[in-house]
N, C-alpha and C positions, 0 to 999 in steps of 0.2 A: 582569455574568454572573449574579451573584445566587443561587448555590447556597449555602444555608445549611448549617453544620456541625451535624448531627443524628445521634442514635443511629440506626443504619441499620434502616430497614423502608421497603418500597415505598410504603405509604400515606402516608409523610412527604414524598413528592416528587410534582412535578406532571408529570413526563414520564420516559419510560425513560432518556434520556440523564442526566437529573439524578439517577435512582435508581442508575445505573452510577457516576456521580462518587461518590455516598455510599458505596457498596459497595466500590469500589476504594480509597477514602481509609480506610475503617474496617478492611476485613479483607485487602486484597491489597497494596497499596503498600509498606508496611513489611516484608512477607514477602519480596517481590521484592528490596528494598534490601538486606536482611539476607542473602540467599542469593546476592547478586552478579548476579541475573537480567540487569540492564541491561548488564553488561560482557560477557555471553555471547550475549545474543540481541539485544534492542532496548531503547530507552531507556524510563525510567519515564514513564507517561501523565500529562499535565497535564489539569486540568479543561477547558481550551480545546479540547483534542483530542477529548475525549468529547462535548463541546457543539457541535462544529463542524458545519457543513452538509455535506451529502454532497460527496465529492471525486472528480473525474475526473481520471485521469492518462494523459497522451498521450505514447507512445513511437513513434519511427520513425526510418528512415534520413533522411540528408541528402536534400533535395528532395522529401520525401513530401508536403509542403504542409502542416505542422502549424500554422504561424502563420496562413496564409491560412484554414485549417479554423477555427481559433479565432475569426478576424475574422467569418467567415460564421455561426458560432454566436452570436456576441455581437450582430451586426447592424451593427457600426461599429468604426472604429480604437479603440485603446486606447493608453495611455501606454507608450512605448517600442516600439512596433510597428515592424518593419523587415522588409520582404518584398522579395526580390530572387532572382536566379538563383543566386548564391553561397550557402554557408552562413551564415544570418543569425541563428540562435538558438545562441549559444555558452554559453548558461547556462540555468539553471532559472527560470521565472517563474510565479508564482500569480496568476491573475485572479480578483479577488474584488470583492465589492459595495463601493463606496465613491466618492469623489469627489476622490481626490488627482490633481492635473493631471500630476504626473510619477512615475515608479517610484519605489517605497520600497525603499532598498538593503537588502541582506541583514542588516547588523548591526542596522539599525533594526527590521526586520521580525521579527527573532528575539528582540527585546528586550522585546516586549510580552507581557504575560501574557493579553491578551484574543485574541491570535492563536494558531492551533494550531501553531507552527512553532519554539517556544523550543528544543526538543530538537536541532534542526538545528545549533545553535552547535557542538556536539561535533565536527562535520566540518570545523571550522577556517576560518581566515580565507581561504585559497584558494578554498574553495567559496562562502563568505559574499560574496564579491567577484563571484561569478557567479550569484547569486540575488538576486530581487528580487519585490516585489508590485506588479501593476498593478492599479489600482482603476478600476472602471467601473460606471455605473448602467445596467442593462439587465434584462431579464426573467430571463434565464438566471443571471446573478450573484446575483439575489435568493434563489435556490434552490441554487445549486452554486457550487464553487469549482474551477476548470480548473488543471491544472498542466502548463505547457509544458516541455519538456526539450530538451536540445541534440540536434541531429540527429546520427545515428551514422554515421560514415564507414567505408569499407572500407580495410583495411590498416593502415600505421603511422600514417597521418594521424589515425586516430580518437583517439589517446592523446597526440598532440603538444600540448604546453602545458596538458595537463589534470592539475593538480596536486592533484586530490582523488579519492576513492574513489567513481566514477561509479555502480559496480554496488550498492554499500551504500547510496547515497543513493536509487537508484531502488527499492531494496527497502524503505526506510523510508517513501517515499511510497506504494507498492503495499500495504503493511500497513494503512495508513490511507485507502486508496482505496475507494470504492463501485463504481467502474468502471475498467478499464484499457482504453483504445483503443490498438490496434496499427496504425499507418497505414503504407501502403505506396503508393508511386507505380505505378500500373497499368501504365506504359509501360516500367518497368524493374525487374521483381522480382528484387532480388539481395541474398539476406539475408547480411549480413556475419557474421563470426565473433562479433564483439562483440554483435550484436543476438541472434544465436542463443544466446550464453552468458547475456545477460540474461533471455531468455524461459525458459531453462531453470532459472535461479535464482529464478524466480517461479512455480514449479510449484505451490507451496501455494495460489496465488491463481488457479488456473485458471478457476474459476467466475465470475471477475470480467471475464475478457478477452473482447474483442470485435475483430473485424477490420474495417478500413476500407480498401477499394480505391479509392483517390482518383484524381482526373484520368482517369476511365475514359470520359468521353463521347467523347474523339477516336478511340477504338479502334472497329473494326467489331465486328459482334456476334460473329463468328467468333474474332476475336482476344480478346475479352473471355472467352468460354468458355475458350480456351485458358489465359489468364492465370489465370483463377479455378481451374480444375482443377489447374493446376501449383502454384499458391500453397497449396491445401488439401492437396495430397499432401505437400508440403514440410513445412508446419507440423505436419500430422499426426504426422510422425516427431519433430518437436521436442518437441510437447506429450506425445507418448507415451499419449494417451488416445483411446479410440474415438470419442468425442462429436466432431462437427463444430461448429467455434466459430460462433457467431452472426456474421454479416458483413454489411456494408452496401457497396453498390458504386455510385458516382456520382461527379460532380465537385462537391465542395463549395465553391463560391464563387458570386459574383453574376452570372456571365457565363451566356448563354443556352446550354443543353446543345446539342452538335453532332450527337450520334447520333439522328437523327429517329426511327429504329426502335424504339429503347429509351428515348425521351424520357419517357414515361408511367412506365416502370419505374424510371428512375433519379430522377424527381421523387417517386415514392413511397418510394424508399429514402432521399432526403433526409428526408422527413416521418417515416418510422418511426424513424430515428435521433433526431431531435429529440423525438418522442413517447417514446421510450425514456429519454432524458436527463431529460425533465421528470418522468417517472414515478418517478425515483429517490428524491425525498423520500418518497413514499408508502411506500416499503420500508425506509427509513432505519433505523427503530428495530429492525426484525428483524435487519437487517445489523449493527448496532451490537451486539446481543446476541451475535450468531453470532461476530464477531470477538473479543468479550470471552471467550466460552467457549473459543475456540481458544487465546487467550492464557493463560487460567488453567490449562488442560490442559497446555499446555507448560511453565507454572510449576511444576506439580505434578511433571511428569516431570523437570524440572531439579532440583528437590529430592531426589528419588529417585536420580538420578545421583550427586550429591554425597555422599548417605549411603552408597550402594554403594562408591564409590571410598574413602571414609574406612575403611569396614569391611574392605575387602580389603588395606589396608595394615598391614605388621608393626609391632609395638610397639616393637621395637628395631632389629636389624640388617636389612639387606637392602632398604631403602626405595627406594633408586634402581632396583634390578632390578625390584621389584615395580611401580613406576610405568611402567618402560619396558614391562612385560609388559601391564599394562592399557592402556596408549595403543595399543599395536600391536593389541591385539584389542578394541578400543572398540566396533566394531559388534556382536561377539558379546556384549560386556558389556551392551549396550544390550537386546539380545533376552533376555539372562538376566533382567534386571531386569524387563522386560515381563511374561515368563512368571512370575516370582515374585509379582508385584505385581497381576496381572490388569489392568495399565494397557495400553491399545492402543499398539502399536509406533509407530503414526502420530502419536501424541502426543510423541514423543521428537524431539530435534533431530538434525540432520545430524551423524552422528559424526565425520565428516571435519572439519568445522568445529570441533568440540569438541576434536579431536586438537590442532589448531594452539593453540588458546585455552588449554588445559589444561597445554601443556608447560611453562609457566613457573610453575606453581603446585605447592606442596607439597601432596600430596593428603591427609596426615595433619592439615593445618591448614585444609582446606576448611571453610566453614560447615557446620553440622549443622542439619538441619530436624527440629525436635521433633515428637513424636506430636501436640501441640496444633496446630502449624502445618500439618500434612499433614491434620488432621482439619478445620482451617479451610477448606482447599483442597476438600475432600470436600463440605463444607456448602455453599460457594459454588456447585459444580457441580451438585450433586444437589438442593439446596433453594432457595438464594438466587435463582439465575438464572431457573429455572423459575418461581419466585414472582413475579418482575419480569413475566415475559410474561403469567402468569395474571392478574396485577391490572391491567395496562394494556390487555390485549386487549379487555377489557369497556368500555373508555374511548375511545370513538372522538374524543373532543374532544382526545386527546393529540396534539400538533402532530407530523405525520409527520416533520418535519425533526429532531425529536428534542430540542427544548428549547433555543432560542437559536441563533443563527447566528454565535457567535464574539464576539458583543457589539461593544461600542465599538471601532472599530480602532485607537484610541490608548489609551495608558495612562492 
């Protein structure tokens, strides 16, 4: 991977991603660790995550054709592929550049410092047994990593035998993805409660989401318009944003398209999706900085929350009642902190998530963010990150993938 430990300055690094590694290691990581940021939000970042190739996360219900879709994008079969009428993907799989003839199991996949998946080990053995890396040499994997996920079933079937936190794992991947593709079978648009819940939990990543209406070539033109309109209407209520999500409508497999009337349109849709995927590395460095900014802003808000809760606790008697009051009114407390510090409320976490997490903590013993720590966060947001973009914007030679592709796949 080869990122040297240096005193941080953008000029000391060869790419945006390497500069972010240096900035995170010198100014952010220890602050996150000291303030328990990883316990309340997401895991600490590794060098491999910041240096990784762009990642595309695929989500969809059972039979939406995700595995066939990945095969179409890759242009060939890959280790561990299984396509059939029954649910075939019962775990998570990362399709990456490499030449291993068999899938690399979860424990081995998360033990390598060169791969961006070490933090996934926190989700336990039940998840690791359902996670693997499939390696394939093709044009797409040279530039991207694709993440396949279990098909989501309706009703009680969706959680049977699932002994891991599906929503939290999807959120982890979404935070690190450059694009999120929601696949639907155009023949049976039936959005389950779990898929709806997952989509709603990813509202912070709305700008990354794209819709794929798959298996559409067997429908008539009239049926397609009806399916498209109904899907957009329903998802518009789920996303709760006025913008219409970018979508692709076709059948993503090697078979000839059946709808002659829309054959040209669906062929162009295929080409447009491939073009958008291959364009991801060109914008990777900007997205890396954008995600880093969101993370640092969240870290600053986290510090302010802890300081506020400590300050509101009595020194002697009545701590239990004070904690109960603060937890019950946590959304209002967040608004109060936002107003008093001029930090946007959107930077703050979901108060209801924090209510559950904070319930086991003694507020008077929460870590305290010093003035120096808060000033460091301000410096990173106001000076360091803009400095990275300014320094590298004038350097077209900076690799669009962001400096390395995760390195050698083995330790």
